[in-house]
Phi, psi and omega in degrees: 000128181283145176209164177231163173232100185264018183297135172231129180297136179294146178292149177299139182242146172247146180299152182290344180261177182279186183299333182274007175087180181293156178238122356294156185291124183257111180286342167059051185253128184259017177225162185300133181222102180255098185299332181296341180272353189256055179205155172232185178293343187248342177204168173216155177251137178221150178307135178286116180247111188306319182294340181261316191256336193298317184299313179295320182299308183291325180296335183276356182252100184281334181228081184301323181299319178287319183299320183257022188299332182267356183275148185261359185270146182283144167063021177295340184290338181266127183307317181294316179295323178300315182293322175296322180295311183292333175291313183286318188276328185247297190296322181282352175264110185292356179251020176222151177208137179256133180250145164273135176266121180251118179277110184285349180274353183233096180298146176249106182297337178284333182222070180298336181291343179287334184080018180156182181269149173291124185246355180149198179226161172203151186222155161258125186237138171055047172304136179242110178288340179276331180250359179052055181219163178200160173250137168268124184210187181049042178279093184242096180271124182299148187310320183293345185246005176287149183062034173236194179287348194299306183298315181300314182289324180294312180293316179299321179298317180290320178300315179299317180294322181295321187264344177291134179292152178301126180054049178298328177203181178294335183254348183233137171209158181199199185269342179062043184277165178261334187214137172233128182242170186213119179248135182207163173298132184295345176264000182276081185299319178301321179292317179297318180293319179298312180299315180295320179299329181267015170093003177279144185248141179291125179258339180154190180231127175271119186278140172052047182279338183229144162262117185283152173302145178302132183107336174285127188255346182274069181201185184258143179290133177285173179292165177296138180062030177298157182292334182234153186276328186296152176293167178258158180223135171275168178229123173278132182246124173237157180199164171216159187229173178297328178294315176300317181300316181290328186264021173131343182295326178299317180293324177299313180296315180299317180297318179296319180292320177294321180299329181263015176294000000 
């Protein structure tokens, strides 16, 4: 039987809008998002809006190559490429959302309307309404806020929101998920320690999950005459579930957040 293969790769496309996204900025989220639940006495999470947050965010990273050394995505070190990436990878995916972390303990005289200084980013990625699961990712704490309360409170706030049932009470509501996972470079000890401290358990390692951009060195050498030049990267997988949350993980998270008050 005769057949043909008429496949042609689609040309690369750029969004019709600028680097800062559409105006007004559309976060394009297809799951419940109650911003009032995403705050503590020390920080709050707000949608990352490039026209508002990007300049401060990039200015706070003096060594982008080191800051993003564990990431597998190309060209995140360049501000323009970063903004194109978060638009394509996060904003255009209705099941993902990127947050700006605002540290309420540090006023920003340039932006008093923020209620604090920009301390980094954190995201909910690949929410699944059919499997009631999500990944916490893109946890990028700016250098000035590392080894402070910021990471603990940001992760704890999202975990609480993920596992709290919708309209659990008049004052609390959440996504009511069954599973929250965490994927990271297996050599990224700060990420592994943070996840473990917040009650996530190591489930295993996915081998050779990424081909790294050429120039990234924190990876494994491919075989001789491999089809691609970039090194390979494994992925450490950690997770926690509603059962863990019910059986003590909630108290662990609460204790960690209180400890970092």
